[in-house]
C-alpha positions in Angstrom: -1.7 38.4 -11.4 -3.3 35.2 -10.3 -1.7 31.9 -10.6 -4.0 29.0 -11.5 -3.3 25.8 -9.6 -4.0 22.8 -11.7 -4.2 19.5 -10.1 -2.3 16.8 -11.9 -3.7 13.4 -12.6 -2.1 11.7 -9.6 -3.5 14.2 -7.1 -7.0 14.0 -8.6 -6.8 10.2 -8.4 -5.6 10.3 -4.8 -8.5 12.6 -3.8 -11.0 10.4 -5.5 -9.7 7.2 -4.1 -9.2 8.4 -0.6 -12.6 10.0 -0.3 -14.3 6.6 -0.6 -12.4 4.6 2.0 -12.0 4.6 5.7 -10.0 2.1 7.8 -11.5 0.6 11.0 -10.1 -1.7 13.7 -11.7 -4.8 12.1 -10.7 -3.7 8.6 -7.8 -1.3 8.5 -6.7 0.7 5.5 -3.7 -0.7 3.6 -2.0 2.4 2.3 0.7 1.9 -0.4 3.1 4.7 -1.4 5.6 4.4 -4.2 8.9 6.2 -4.9 11.3 5.8 -7.7 13.3 3.2 -5.8 11.1 1.8 -3.0 7.6 0.8 -2.1 6.1 1.4 1.4 3.0 -0.1 2.9 1.1 0.6 6.1 -2.0 -0.7 7.9 -3.8 2.2 9.4 -6.8 2.4 11.7 -8.4 5.7 10.8 -10.8 5.6 13.8 -8.0 5.8 16.3 -5.5 7.4 13.9 -3.1 4.6 14.6 -0.6 2.8 12.3 -0.8 -0.9 13.0 1.9 -2.2 10.7 4.5 -0.7 8.4 7.0 -2.2 6.0 9.2 -1.0 3.1 11.3 -2.6 0.4 14.3 -0.7 1.9 14.0 -3.0 5.0 13.8 -6.3 3.1 16.8 -8.5 2.6 17.8 -7.9 -1.0 19.5 -10.4 -3.2 21.1 -9.4 -6.4 19.3 -9.4 -9.8 15.9 -8.6 -8.3 13.7 -6.1 -10.2 11.6 -3.5 -8.4 8.5 -5.6 -9.3 10.1 -8.7 -7.7 10.8 -6.7 -4.6 7.1 -5.5 -4.5 6.0 -9.1 -4.7 8.3 -10.1 -1.9 7.1 -7.1 0.2 3.4 -8.2 -0.4 4.1 -11.7 0.8 6.0 -10.5 3.9 3.5 -7.8 4.7 0.6 -10.3 4.5 2.4 -12.8 6.8 3.0 -10.0 9.4 -0.6 -8.9 9.2 -1.9 -12.4 9.7 0.3 -12.8 12.7 -1.5 -9.8 14.2 -4.9 -11.4 13.4 -5.6 -8.9 10.6 -7.3 -10.9 7.9 -9.0 -8.1 5.9 -7.9 -4.7 4.7 -9.2 -1.9 2.5 -6.7 -1.2 -0.3 -5.6 2.4 -0.6 -3.4 2.8 -3.7 -3.3 6.6 -3.2 -2.7 8.4 -6.4 -1.0 5.5 -8.1 -2.6 3.5 -10.9 -3.3 -0.2 -10.2 -0.5 -1.3 -12.5 3.1 -2.6 -12.2 4.6 -2.6 -8.7 1.3 -1.7 -7.0 -0.5 -4.5 -8.7 2.3 -7.0 -8.0 2.2 -6.0 -4.3 -1.6 -6.4 -4.0 -1.6 -9.8 -5.9 1.1 -11.3 -3.7 -0.6 -10.1 -0.5 -3.8 -11.7 -1.7 -2.0 -14.9 -2.6 -0.4 -15.0 0.9 -3.9 -14.9 2.5 -4.7 -11.2 3.1 -8.2 -10.3 1.9 -8.0 -7.0 0.1 
């Protein structure tokens, strides 16, 4: 008996998105991963296989009554500030298998507003 392995939509989307992008030293890959509670972001140089910067909503100072989308906006702003301090002005956005919607979109927009070119 053979078991057919069907790829779900998120996996298909991740393969499609990831096949087209590659981070370099001058323009690293901004990888965003999302869980049910937190959002994680990393700047990755794929040439050297090196993570340049990583930040998560679990490490941010949390005040009460913030939604997950508000935390994603706060993460985007802080992430862009730290990237600009390291003289990283541009990045290639890797949303993984996530749709560009909700928390992912809020993160990207706030990073752009803070000065990071995505």
